[in-house]
PDB file of N, CA, C and O in Angstrom:
ATOM      1  N   UNK A   1      51.831  76.169 121.723  1.00  0.00           N
ATOM      2  CA  UNK A   1      52.442  76.812 122.862  1.00  0.00           C
ATOM      3  C   UNK A   1      53.956  76.629 122.873  1.00  0.00           C
ATOM      4  O   UNK A   1      54.694  77.534 123.266  1.00  0.00           O
ATOM      5  N   UNK A   2      54.413  75.464 122.444  1.00  0.00           N
ATOM      6  CA  UNK A   2      55.838  75.206 122.446  1.00  0.00           C
ATOM      7  C   UNK A   2      56.602  76.153 121.542  1.00  0.00           C
ATOM      8  O   UNK A   2      57.683  76.621 121.899  1.00  0.00           O
ATOM      9  N   UNK A   3      56.045  76.437 120.367  1.00  0.00           N
ATOM     10  CA  UNK A   3      56.727  77.322 119.427  1.00  0.00           C
ATOM     11  C   UNK A   3      56.837  78.732 119.978  1.00  0.00           C
ATOM     12  O   UNK A   3      57.864  79.390 119.809  1.00  0.00           O
ATOM     13  N   UNK A   4      55.787  79.194 120.632  1.00  0.00           N
ATOM     14  CA  UNK A   4      55.818  80.531 121.216  1.00  0.00           C
ATOM     15  C   UNK A   4      56.885  80.603 122.306  1.00  0.00           C
ATOM     16  O   UNK A   4      57.566  81.620 122.438  1.00  0.00           O
ATOM     17  N   UNK A   5      57.032  79.569 123.061  1.00  0.00           N
ATOM     18  CA  UNK A   5      58.019  79.543 124.137  1.00  0.00           C
ATOM     19  C   UNK A   5      59.438  79.541 123.577  1.00  0.00           C
ATOM     20  O   UNK A   5      60.317  80.217 124.110  1.00  0.00           O
ATOM     21  N   UNK A   6      59.663  78.787 122.510  1.00  0.00           N
ATOM     22  CA  UNK A   6      61.008  78.657 121.959  1.00  0.00           C
ATOM     23  C   UNK A   6      61.348  79.699 120.895  1.00  0.00           C
ATOM     24  O   UNK A   6      62.515  79.828 120.523  1.00  0.00           O
ATOM     25  N   UNK A   7      60.392  80.424 120.410  1.00  0.00           N
ATOM     26  CA  UNK A   7      60.623  81.397 119.343  1.00  0.00           C
ATOM     27  C   UNK A   7      61.718  82.411 119.706  1.00  0.00           C
ATOM     28  O   UNK A   7      62.609  82.645 118.889  1.00  0.00           O
ATOM     29  N   UNK A   8      61.686  83.013 120.884  1.00  0.00           N
ATOM     30  CA  UNK A   8      62.763  83.964 121.207  1.00  0.00           C
ATOM     31  C   UNK A   8      64.139  83.297 121.244  1.00  0.00           C
ATOM     32  O   UNK A   8      65.133  83.885 120.818  1.00  0.00           O
ATOM     33  N   UNK A   9      64.186  82.097 121.743  1.00  0.00           N
ATOM     34  CA  UNK A   9      65.459  81.373 121.821  1.00  0.00           C
ATOM     35  C   UNK A   9      65.952  81.068 120.400  1.00  0.00           C
ATOM     36  O   UNK A   9      67.133  81.245 120.098  1.00  0.00           O
ATOM     37  N   UNK A  10      65.057  80.616 119.544  1.00  0.00           N
ATOM     38  CA  UNK A  10      65.413  80.310 118.158  1.00  0.00           C
ATOM     39  C   UNK A  10      65.884  81.580 117.460  1.00  0.00           C
ATOM     40  O   UNK A  10      66.871  81.562 116.724  1.00  0.00           O
ATOM     41  N   UNK A  11      65.173  82.683 117.695  1.00  0.00           N
ATOM     42  CA  UNK A  11      65.540  83.949 117.066  1.00  0.00           C
ATOM     43  C   UNK A  11      66.937  84.392 117.503  1.00  0.00           C
ATOM     44  O   UNK A  11      67.758  84.795 116.678  1.00  0.00           O
ATOM     45  N   UNK A  12      67.192  84.315 118.790  1.00  0.00           N
ATOM     46  CA  UNK A  12      68.508  84.712 119.314  1.00  0.00           C
ATOM     47  C   UNK A  12      69.607  83.804 118.747  1.00  0.00           C
ATOM     48  O   UNK A  12      70.663  84.285 118.336  1.00  0.00           O
ATOM     49  N   UNK A  13      69.357  82.507 118.727  1.00  0.00           N
ATOM     50  CA  UNK A  13      70.346  81.572 118.197  1.00  0.00           C
ATOM     51  C   UNK A  13      70.593  81.843 116.715  1.00  0.00           C
ATOM     52  O   UNK A  13      71.736  81.836 116.259  1.00  0.00           O
ATOM     53  N   UNK A  14      69.532  82.077 115.978  1.00  0.00           N
ATOM     54  CA  UNK A  14      69.664  82.359 114.549  1.00  0.00           C
ATOM     55  C   UNK A  14      70.448  83.652 114.321  1.00  0.00           C
ATOM     56  O   UNK A  14      71.310  83.715 113.445  1.00  0.00           O
ATOM     57  N   UNK A  15      70.148  84.670 115.105  1.00  0.00           N
ATOM     58  CA  UNK A  15      70.860  85.952 114.987  1.00  0.00           C
ATOM     59  C   UNK A  15      72.335  85.782 115.309  1.00  0.00           C
ATOM     60  O   UNK A  15      73.196  86.324 114.614  1.00  0.00           O
ATOM     61  N   UNK A  16      72.625  85.032 116.360  1.00  0.00           N
ATOM     62  CA  UNK A  16      74.019  84.807 116.743  1.00  0.00           C
ATOM     63  C   UNK A  16      74.759  84.046 115.648  1.00  0.00           C
ATOM     64  O   UNK A  16      75.904  84.361 115.324  1.00  0.00           O
ATOM     65  N   UNK A  17      74.103  83.059 115.094  1.00  0.00           N
ATOM     66  CA  UNK A  17      74.716  82.268 114.025  1.00  0.00           C
ATOM     67  C   UNK A  17      74.982  83.155 112.805  1.00  0.00           C
ATOM     68  O   UNK A  17      76.060  83.087 112.215  1.00  0.00           O
ATOM     69  N   UNK A  18      74.025  83.968 112.431  1.00  0.00           N
ATOM     70  CA  UNK A  18      74.195  84.861 111.286  1.00  0.00           C
ATOM     71  C   UNK A  18      75.328  85.858 111.551  1.00  0.00           C
ATOM     72  O   UNK A  18      76.106  86.177 110.652  1.00  0.00           O
ATOM     73  N   UNK A  19      75.409  86.337 112.770  1.00  0.00           N
ATOM     74  CA  UNK A  19      76.467  87.281 113.126  1.00  0.00           C
ATOM     75  C   UNK A  19      77.840  86.616 113.018  1.00  0.00           C
ATOM     76  O   UNK A  19      78.780  87.206 112.486  1.00  0.00           O
ATOM     77  N   UNK A  20      77.948  85.403 113.518  1.00  0.00           N
ATOM     78  CA  UNK A  20      79.221  84.672 113.416  1.00  0.00           C
ATOM     79  C   UNK A  20      79.580  84.415 111.957  1.00  0.00           C
ATOM     80  O   UNK A  20      80.744  84.512 111.569  1.00  0.00           O
ATOM     81  N   UNK A  21      78.589  84.091 111.166  1.00  0.00           N
ATOM     82  CA  UNK A  21      78.822  83.831 109.755  1.00  0.00           C
ATOM     83  C   UNK A  21      79.340  85.091 109.053  1.00  0.00           C
ATOM     84  O   UNK A  21      80.276  85.019 108.257  1.00  0.00           O
ATOM     85  N   UNK A  22      78.735  86.238 109.346  1.00  0.00           N
ATOM     86  CA  UNK A  22      79.200  87.498 108.759  1.00  0.00           C
ATOM     87  C   UNK A  22      80.624  87.810 109.217  1.00  0.00           C
ATOM     88  O   UNK A  22      81.441  88.261 108.415  1.00  0.00           O
ATOM     89  N   UNK A  23      80.928  87.580 110.475  1.00  0.00           N
ATOM     90  CA  UNK A  23      82.270  87.841 111.007  1.00  0.00           C
ATOM     91  C   UNK A  23      83.305  86.930 110.335  1.00  0.00           C
ATOM     92  O   UNK A  23      84.403  87.380 110.005  1.00  0.00           O
ATOM     93  N   UNK A  24      82.964  85.664 110.134  1.00  0.00           N
ATOM     94  CA  UNK A  24      83.886  84.755 109.436  1.00  0.00           C
ATOM     95  C   UNK A  24      84.131  85.222 108.008  1.00  0.00           C
ATOM     96  O   UNK A  24      85.258  85.172 107.517  1.00  0.00           O
ATOM     97  N   UNK A  25      83.076  85.674 107.345  1.00  0.00           N
ATOM     98  CA  UNK A  25      83.229  86.169 105.978  1.00  0.00           C
ATOM     99  C   UNK A  25      84.117  87.413 105.942  1.00  0.00           C
ATOM    100  O   UNK A  25      84.954  87.550 105.050  1.00  0.00           O
ATOM    101  N   UNK A  26      83.943  88.309 106.896  1.00  0.00           N
ATOM    102  CA  UNK A  26      84.808  89.501 106.958  1.00  0.00           C
ATOM    103  C   UNK A  26      86.258  89.093 107.189  1.00  0.00           C
ATOM    104  O   UNK A  26      87.167  89.661 106.583  1.00  0.00           O
ATOM    105  N   UNK A  27      86.477  88.120 108.055  1.00  0.00           N
ATOM    106  CA  UNK A  27      87.833  87.648 108.335  1.00  0.00           C
ATOM    107  C   UNK A  27      88.448  87.023 107.079  1.00  0.00           C
ATOM    108  O   UNK A  27      89.620  87.251 106.779  1.00  0.00           O
ATOM    109  N   UNK A  28      87.656  86.237 106.348  1.00  0.00           N
ATOM    110  CA  UNK A  28      88.160  85.660 105.097  1.00  0.00           C
ATOM    111  C   UNK A  28      88.523  86.756 104.104  1.00  0.00           C
ATOM    112  O   UNK A  28      89.543  86.671 103.421  1.00  0.00           O
ATOM    113  N   UNK A  29      87.690  87.777 104.028  1.00  0.00           N
ATOM    114  CA  UNK A  29      87.961  88.894 103.119  1.00  0.00           C
ATOM    115  C   UNK A  29      89.250  89.619 103.524  1.00  0.00           C
ATOM    116  O   UNK A  29      90.050  89.985 102.663  1.00  0.00           O
ATOM    117  N   UNK A  30      89.451  89.825 104.822  1.00  0.00           N
ATOM    118  CA  UNK A  30      90.700  90.459 105.286  1.00  0.00           C
ATOM    119  C   UNK A  30      91.904  89.590 104.935  1.00  0.00           C
ATOM    120  O   UNK A  30      92.946  90.103 104.529  1.00  0.00           O
ATOM    121  N   UNK A  31      91.761  88.286 105.091  1.00  0.00           N
ATOM    122  CA  UNK A  31      92.854  87.360 104.772  1.00  0.00           C
ATOM    123  C   UNK A  31      93.154  87.402 103.270  1.00  0.00           C
ATOM    124  O   UNK A  31      94.319  87.427 102.873  1.00  0.00           O
ATOM    125  N   UNK A  32      92.122  87.411 102.443  1.00  0.00           N
ATOM    126  CA  UNK A  32      92.344  87.508 100.992  1.00  0.00           C
ATOM    127  C   UNK A  32      93.049  88.818 100.645  1.00  0.00           C
ATOM    128  O   UNK A  32      93.935  88.844  99.790  1.00  0.00           O
ATOM    129  N   UNK A  33      92.656  89.895 101.306  1.00  0.00           N
ATOM    130  CA  UNK A  33      93.283  91.198 101.060  1.00  0.00           C
ATOM    131  C   UNK A  33      94.767  91.168 101.462  1.00  0.00           C
ATOM    132  O   UNK A  33      95.621  91.680 100.739  1.00  0.00           O
ATOM    133  N   UNK A  34      95.063  90.561 102.622  1.00  0.00           N
ATOM    134  CA  UNK A  34      96.468  90.449 103.047  1.00  0.00           C
ATOM    135  C   UNK A  34      97.273  89.628 102.045  1.00  0.00           C
ATOM    136  O   UNK A  34      98.398  89.990 101.699  1.00  0.00           O
ATOM    137  N   UNK A  35      96.693  88.517 101.577  1.00  0.00           N
ATOM    138  CA  UNK A  35      97.396  87.680 100.613  1.00  0.00           C
ATOM    139  C   UNK A  35      97.634  88.431  99.304  1.00  0.00           C
ATOM    140  O   UNK A  35      98.705  88.323  98.705  1.00  0.00           O
ATOM    141  N   UNK A  36      96.629  89.192  98.865  1.00  0.00           N
ATOM    142  CA  UNK A  36      96.761  89.968  97.633  1.00  0.00           C
ATOM    143  C   UNK A  36      97.872  91.010  97.779  1.00  0.00           C
ATOM    144  O   UNK A  36      98.700  91.168  96.882  1.00  0.00           O
ATOM    145  N   UNK A  37      97.887  91.719  98.911  1.00  0.00           N
ATOM    146  CA  UNK A  37      98.930  92.717  99.151  1.00  0.00           C
ATOM    147  C   UNK A  37     100.305  92.072  99.201  1.00  0.00           C
ATOM    148  O   UNK A  37     101.280  92.629  98.699  1.00  0.00           O
ATOM    149  N   UNK A  38     100.377  90.887  99.815  1.00  0.00           N
ATOM    150  CA  UNK A  38     101.653  90.178  99.904  1.00  0.00           C
ATOM    151  C   UNK A  38     102.130  89.762  98.511  1.00  0.00           C
ATOM    152  O   UNK A  38     103.312  89.897  98.195  1.00  0.00           O
ATOM    153  N   UNK A  39     101.215  89.256  97.677  1.00  0.00           N
ATOM    154  CA  UNK A  39     101.590  88.887  96.310  1.00  0.00           C
ATOM    155  C   UNK A  39     102.071  90.104  95.528  1.00  0.00           C
ATOM    156  O   UNK A  39     103.076  90.033  94.821  1.00  0.00           O
ATOM    157  N   UNK A  40     101.362  91.209  95.653  1.00  0.00           N
ATOM    158  CA  UNK A  40     101.760  92.427  94.949  1.00  0.00           C
ATOM    159  C   UNK A  40     103.142  92.891  95.398  1.00  0.00           C
ATOM    160  O   UNK A  40     103.972  93.280  94.576  1.00  0.00           O
ATOM    161  N   UNK A  41     103.382  92.847  96.711  1.00  0.00           N
ATOM    162  CA  UNK A  41     104.683  93.258  97.239  1.00  0.00           C
ATOM    163  C   UNK A  41     105.788  92.338  96.719  1.00  0.00           C
ATOM    164  O   UNK A  41     106.858  92.800  96.325  1.00  0.00           O
ATOM    165  N   UNK A  42     105.514  91.020  96.722  1.00  0.00           N
ATOM    166  CA  UNK A  42     106.502  90.064  96.222  1.00  0.00           C
ATOM    167  C   UNK A  42     106.800  90.301  94.744  1.00  0.00           C
ATOM    168  O   UNK A  42     107.953  90.242  94.319  1.00  0.00           O
ATOM    169  N   UNK A  43     105.742  90.571  93.959  1.00  0.00           N
ATOM    170  CA  UNK A  43     105.947  90.826  92.537  1.00  0.00           C
ATOM    171  C   UNK A  43     106.757  92.102  92.327  1.00  0.00           C
ATOM    172  O   UNK A  43     107.633  92.151  91.463  1.00  0.00           O
ATOM    173  N   UNK A  44     106.465  93.132  93.115  1.00  0.00           N
ATOM    174  CA  UNK A  44     107.211  94.390  93.022  1.00  0.00           C
ATOM    175  C   UNK A  44     108.684  94.157  93.348  1.00  0.00           C
ATOM    176  O   UNK A  44     109.569  94.616  92.626  1.00  0.00           O
ATOM    177  N   UNK A  45     108.937  93.436  94.447  1.00  0.00           N
ATOM    178  CA  UNK A  45     110.316  93.161  94.852  1.00  0.00           C
ATOM    179  C   UNK A  45     111.035  92.320  93.802  1.00  0.00           C
ATOM    180  O   UNK A  45     112.204  92.560  93.501  1.00  0.00           O
ATOM    181  N   UNK A  46     110.331  91.334  93.247  1.00  0.00           N
ATOM    182  CA  UNK A  46     110.930  90.486  92.220  1.00  0.00           C
ATOM    183  C   UNK A  46     111.293  91.337  91.000  1.00  0.00           C
ATOM    184  O   UNK A  46     112.371  91.172  90.430  1.00  0.00           O
ATOM    185  N   UNK A  47     110.410  92.233  90.602  1.00  0.00           N
ATOM    186  CA  UNK A  47     110.682  93.124  89.475  1.00  0.00           C
ATOM    187  C   UNK A  47     111.888  94.013  89.739  1.00  0.00           C
ATOM    188  O   UNK A  47     112.718  94.226  88.855  1.00  0.00           O
ATOM    189  N   UNK A  48     111.980  94.537  90.971  1.00  0.00           N
ATOM    190  CA  UNK A  48     113.128  95.380  91.322  1.00  0.00           C
ATOM    191  C   UNK A  48     114.429  94.586  91.255  1.00  0.00           C
ATOM    192  O   UNK A  48     115.435  95.081  90.746  1.00  0.00           O
ATOM    193  N   UNK A  49     114.410  93.355  91.769  1.00  0.00           N
ATOM    194  CA  UNK A  49     115.620  92.520  91.718  1.00  0.00           C
ATOM    195  C   UNK A  49     116.012  92.220  90.276  1.00  0.00           C
ATOM    196  O   UNK A  49     117.193  92.240  89.929  1.00  0.00           O
ATOM    197  N   UNK A  50     115.007  91.939  89.432  1.00  0.00           N
ATOM    198  CA  UNK A  50     115.316  91.665  88.026  1.00  0.00           C
ATOM    199  C   UNK A  50     115.916  92.894  87.360  1.00  0.00           C
ATOM    200  O   UNK A  50     116.876  92.771  86.599  1.00  0.00           O
ATOM    201  N   UNK A  51     115.374  94.070  87.628  1.00  0.00           N
ATOM    202  CA  UNK A  51     115.927  95.297  87.047  1.00  0.00           C
ATOM    203  C   UNK A  51     117.363  95.514  87.519  1.00  0.00           C
ATOM    204  O   UNK A  51     118.230  95.895  86.732  1.00  0.00           O
ATOM    205  N   UNK A  52     117.609  95.269  88.805  1.00  0.00           N
ATOM    206  CA  UNK A  52     118.971  95.420  89.328  1.00  0.00           C
ATOM    207  C   UNK A  52     119.927  94.452  88.635  1.00  0.00           C
ATOM    208  O   UNK A  52     121.039  94.833  88.267  1.00  0.00           O
ATOM    209  N   UNK A  53     119.498  93.196  88.456  1.00  0.00           N
ATOM    210  CA  UNK A  53     120.342  92.207  87.785  1.00  0.00           C
ATOM    211  C   UNK A  53     120.621  92.620  86.343  1.00  0.00           C
ATOM    212  O   UNK A  53     121.746  92.505  85.857  1.00  0.00           O
ATOM    213  N   UNK A  54     119.581  93.101  85.668  1.00  0.00           N
ATOM    214  CA  UNK A  54     119.773  93.535  84.280  1.00  0.00           C
ATOM    215  C   UNK A  54     120.740  94.715  84.215  1.00  0.00           C
ATOM    216  O   UNK A  54     121.597  94.779  83.334  1.00  0.00           O
ATOM    217  N   UNK A  55     120.595  95.642  85.152  1.00  0.00           N
ATOM    218  CA  UNK A  55     121.490  96.807  85.198  1.00  0.00           C
ATOM    219  C   UNK A  55     122.931  96.358  85.445  1.00  0.00           C
ATOM    220  O   UNK A  55     123.850  96.845  84.788  1.00  0.00           O
ATOM    221  N   UNK A  56     123.135  95.435  86.384  1.00  0.00           N
ATOM    222  CA  UNK A  56     124.478  94.926  86.668  1.00  0.00           C
ATOM    223  C   UNK A  56     125.053  94.214  85.452  1.00  0.00           C
ATOM    224  O   UNK A  56     126.229  94.382  85.128  1.00  0.00           O
ATOM    225  N   UNK A  57     124.220  93.415  84.776  1.00  0.00           N
ATOM    226  CA  UNK A  57     124.679  92.693  83.591  1.00  0.00           C
ATOM    227  C   UNK A  57     125.070  93.671  82.498  1.00  0.00           C
ATOM    228  O   UNK A  57     126.103  93.501  81.850  1.00  0.00           O
ATOM    229  N   UNK A  58     124.251  94.694  82.289  1.00  0.00           N
ATOM    230  CA  UNK A  58     124.551  95.696  81.262  1.00  0.00           C
ATOM    231  C   UNK A  58     125.868  96.404  81.585  1.00  0.00           C
ATOM    232  O   UNK A  58     126.707  96.588  80.703  1.00  0.00           O
ATOM    233  N   UNK A  59     126.050  96.800  82.845  1.00  0.00           N
ATOM    234  CA  UNK A  59     127.301  97.460  83.245  1.00  0.00           C
ATOM    235  C   UNK A  59     128.505  96.539  83.046  1.00  0.00           C
ATOM    236  O   UNK A  59     129.555  96.970  82.569  1.00  0.00           O
ATOM    237  N   UNK A  60     128.342  95.268  83.415  1.00  0.00           N
ATOM    238  CA  UNK A  60     129.428  94.302  83.263  1.00  0.00           C
ATOM    239  C   UNK A  60     129.759  94.117  81.783  1.00  0.00           C
ATOM    240  O   UNK A  60     130.930  94.080  81.404  1.00  0.00           O
ATOM    241  N   UNK A  61     128.718  93.999  80.943  1.00  0.00           N
ATOM    242  CA  UNK A  61     128.944  93.848  79.500  1.00  0.00           C
ATOM    243  C   UNK A  61     129.651  95.070  78.932  1.00  0.00           C
ATOM    244  O   UNK A  61     130.551  94.934  78.103  1.00  0.00           O
ATOM    245  N   UNK A  62     129.253  96.267  79.370  1.00  0.00           N
ATOM    246  CA  UNK A  62     129.898  97.495  78.889  1.00  0.00           C
ATOM    247  C   UNK A  62     131.367  97.525  79.296  1.00  0.00           C
ATOM    248  O   UNK A  62     132.221  97.918  78.501  1.00  0.00           O
ATOM    249  N   UNK A  63     131.669  97.112  80.530  1.00  0.00           N
ATOM    250  CA  UNK A  63     133.068  97.078  80.989  1.00  0.00           C
ATOM    251  C   UNK A  63     133.866  96.078  80.165  1.00  0.00           C
ATOM    252  O   UNK A  63     134.998  96.354  79.769  1.00  0.00           O
ATOM    253  N   UNK A  64     133.268  94.905  79.905  1.00  0.00           N
ATOM    254  CA  UNK A  64     133.971  93.881  79.132  1.00  0.00           C
ATOM    255  C   UNK A  64     134.241  94.365  77.711  1.00  0.00           C
ATOM    256  O   UNK A  64     135.318  94.130  77.164  1.00  0.00           O
ATOM    257  N   UNK A  65     133.258  95.042  77.117  1.00  0.00           N
ATOM    258  CA  UNK A  65     133.475  95.584  75.759  1.00  0.00           C
ATOM    259  C   UNK A  65     134.563  96.647  75.791  1.00  0.00           C
ATOM    260  O   UNK A  65     135.391  96.730  74.884  1.00  0.00           O
ATOM    261  N   UNK A  66     134.554  97.455  76.840  1.00  0.00           N
ATOM    262  CA  UNK A  66     135.592  98.475  76.986  1.00  0.00           C
ATOM    263  C   UNK A  66     136.973  97.836  77.125  1.00  0.00           C
ATOM    264  O   UNK A  66     137.945  98.320  76.544  1.00  0.00           O
ATOM    265  N   UNK A  67     137.059  96.753  77.890  1.00  0.00           N
ATOM    266  CA  UNK A  67     138.327  96.050  78.066  1.00  0.00           C
ATOM    267  C   UNK A  67     138.800  95.450  76.744  1.00  0.00           C
ATOM    268  O   UNK A  67     139.994  95.466  76.442  1.00  0.00           O
ATOM    269  N   UNK A  68     137.859  94.919  75.956  1.00  0.00           N
ATOM    270  CA  UNK A  68     138.224  94.327  74.670  1.00  0.00           C
ATOM    271  C   UNK A  68     138.748  95.402  73.729  1.00  0.00           C
ATOM    272  O   UNK A  68     139.693  95.156  72.980  1.00  0.00           O
ATOM    273  N   UNK A  69     138.149  96.588  73.754  1.00  0.00           N
ATOM    274  CA  UNK A  69     138.606  97.681  72.895  1.00  0.00           C
ATOM    275  C   UNK A  69     140.021  98.107  73.286  1.00  0.00           C
ATOM    276  O   UNK A  69     140.840  98.434  72.428  1.00  0.00           O
ATOM    277  N   UNK A  70     140.295  98.100  74.587  1.00  0.00           N
ATOM    278  CA  UNK A  70     141.624  98.488  75.049  1.00  0.00           C
ATOM    279  C   UNK A  70     142.703  97.526  74.546  1.00  0.00           C
ATOM    280  O   UNK A  70     143.849  97.930  74.351  1.00  0.00           O
ATOM    281  N   UNK A  71     142.343  96.262  74.337  1.00  0.00           N
ATOM    282  CA  UNK A  71     143.314  95.277  73.877  1.00  0.00           C
ATOM    283  C   UNK A  71     143.693  95.502  72.421  1.00  0.00           C
ATOM    284  O   UNK A  71     144.792  95.127  72.012  1.00  0.00           O
ATOM    285  N   UNK A  72     142.817  96.101  71.632  1.00  0.00           N
ATOM    286  CA  UNK A  72     143.101  96.279  70.198  1.00  0.00           C
ATOM    287  C   UNK A  72     143.694  97.581  69.892  1.00  0.00           C
ATOM    288  O   UNK A  72     143.984  97.869  68.731  1.00  0.00           O
TER     289      UNK A  72
END
């Protein structure tokens, strides 16, 4: 008799627990997705900065070579 009385309560508690567990997993997945997007954005920005630095260095080197040619 005790099991029959508590069965609905156990079922509801189990369902609620499973629901919370699924919600936590979804939240973790969203957090992983945000972190992945943030890493990708950081890598993209880092690549852009490196390209800009390389472009500036190349321009500076070209100017310096031009200046050296003018001296001769």
